[in-house]
C-alpha positions in Angstrom: 49.8 77.0 118.6 52.3 76.3 115.7 54.1 78.8 113.9 56.0 78.9 110.6 59.4 80.3 110.3 61.1 81.5 107.2 64.9 82.3 106.9 65.6 84.5 104.5 69.1 83.8 102.6 70.8 86.4 100.1 73.3 84.5 97.9 75.5 86.8 96.2 77.7 84.7 94.1 80.1 87.4 93.0 80.9 88.1 97.1 79.8 91.9 96.5 78.7 93.9 99.9 75.2 95.3 99.3 74.7 96.9 102.7 76.6 99.0 104.9 79.5 99.3 103.1 82.2 101.8 104.2 84.3 104.2 102.2 88.1 102.8 102.1 91.3 105.0 102.4 91.0 105.7 98.9 88.1 107.1 98.9 89.4 109.1 101.6 92.5 110.2 99.8 90.4 111.2 96.5 88.2 113.4 98.6 91.2 115.2 100.4 93.0 115.3 97.2 90.6 117.4 95.1 88.6 119.4 98.3 91.8 120.3 99.8 92.6 121.5 103.4 91.6 125.3 104.0 91.2 125.6 108.0 89.5 128.9 107.2 85.9 129.4 105.8 86.1 130.4 102.1 83.5 130.5 99.4 83.9 127.6 96.9 83.3 128.0 93.0 79.8 127.0 93.6 79.5 130.1 96.2 78.8 127.9 99.1 80.5 129.0 102.3 83.3 125.9 102.8 85.8 124.8 105.6 88.4 121.8 106.0 88.1 119.4 103.1 84.5 120.5 101.6 82.5 120.8 104.8 79.5 122.9 104.0 77.1 122.2 107.2 77.0 125.7 109.2 79.8 127.2 107.8 80.1 131.1 108.8 82.4 133.4 106.8 84.7 134.5 109.8 84.9 130.5 110.6 88.2 128.6 111.6 89.0 125.3 112.5 91.9 123.2 113.6 93.1 120.3 111.7 91.8 118.0 113.7 88.4 119.5 113.3 88.8 119.3 109.9 89.0 115.4 109.8 86.4 115.0 112.0 83.9 116.9 109.7 85.5 114.9 106.6 84.4 111.7 108.5 81.5 112.7 109.6 80.6 114.2 105.7 82.0 110.6 104.3 79.3 108.7 106.4 76.4 111.0 105.2 77.7 110.2 101.7 78.1 106.9 102.6 74.5 106.5 104.1 73.1 108.0 100.9 75.1 104.9 98.5 73.9 102.2 100.7 70.5 103.4 100.9 70.3 102.7 97.1 70.8 99.1 97.7 73.2 98.9 95.0 75.5 95.5 94.3 78.8 97.4 94.2 82.7 96.6 94.3 84.3 98.5 96.9 86.0 100.7 93.8 82.7 101.4 92.9 81.5 102.4 96.1 84.6 104.4 96.9 83.9 106.1 94.0 80.4 106.8 94.4 80.9 108.1 98.0 83.3 110.6 96.5 80.9 111.7 94.0 78.1 112.4 96.6 80.2 113.5 98.9 81.0 116.5 96.3 77.6 116.9 94.2 75.1 116.1 97.1 72.4 113.1 97.8 69.9 115.2 96.1 71.6 115.3 92.7 72.8 111.9 93.1 69.2 110.3 93.9 68.1 112.2 90.6 71.1 111.6 88.4 71.1 108.9 85.2 74.6 107.8 86.9 72.5 106.2 89.6 70.0 104.8 87.4 72.4 103.2 85.4 74.5 102.0 88.2 71.3 100.4 89.7 70.4 98.7 86.2 73.9 97.6 85.5 76.8 98.7 88.1 79.6 97.3 85.0 78.0 99.6 82.3 80.6 101.1 80.5 78.2 104.3 80.0 78.5 105.2 83.2 81.9 106.5 82.2 79.8 109.5 80.3 77.5 109.8 83.5 80.6 110.8 85.5 82.0 113.5 83.1 78.6 115.1 82.9 79.0 116.5 86.8 81.7 119.2 85.9 79.7 122.4 85.9 79.7 125.2 88.5 76.8 128.2 87.4 76.9 126.7 84.0 80.9 126.9 83.4 82.9 123.9 82.9 85.6 123.8 85.4 89.0 122.1 84.9 88.7 120.8 88.8 85.4 119.1 88.4 86.8 117.5 85.6 90.0 116.1 86.7 87.8 115.0 89.8 85.2 113.1 87.5 87.8 111.6 85.5 89.3 110.5 88.5 86.7 109.3 90.2 85.6 107.4 86.8 88.6 105.6 87.0 88.6 104.3 90.5 84.8 103.3 89.6 86.4 101.1 86.6 89.0 100.0 88.3 89.9 96.2 89.3 90.7 97.1 92.9 
């Protein structure tokens, strides 16, 4: 019996990676800067128990960790955010991917998946109206927080940077 074999080749004229991207140091730095390092558990402005660089999974009020544990949690949490962004099959430049990883790290995958920011990035990752979408995500419990405003501006600037 003779079979037919087909090879699927994806051509990307812009040389942009579309799958299995990894966050660069720019994303890590942005997240570290805005999350800050806290080695004892605390409640964030949204009321969630948090530790390290914004880690929330399994955190209890009396929890303490080392800087090394905080870095390990950060790597785990960034891999989760990478997977969420990668799952959307977006055609992104590294700077765009890095900004979205920081965004997902902060707002969560569920919020990202239902966001207009994602819809616009899927339609056209270079759409300038995406700037406005970053700036909509500055509220915790209905209150605009200056720290979130600064973070979204930084993510927006990274997203639209040339590198």
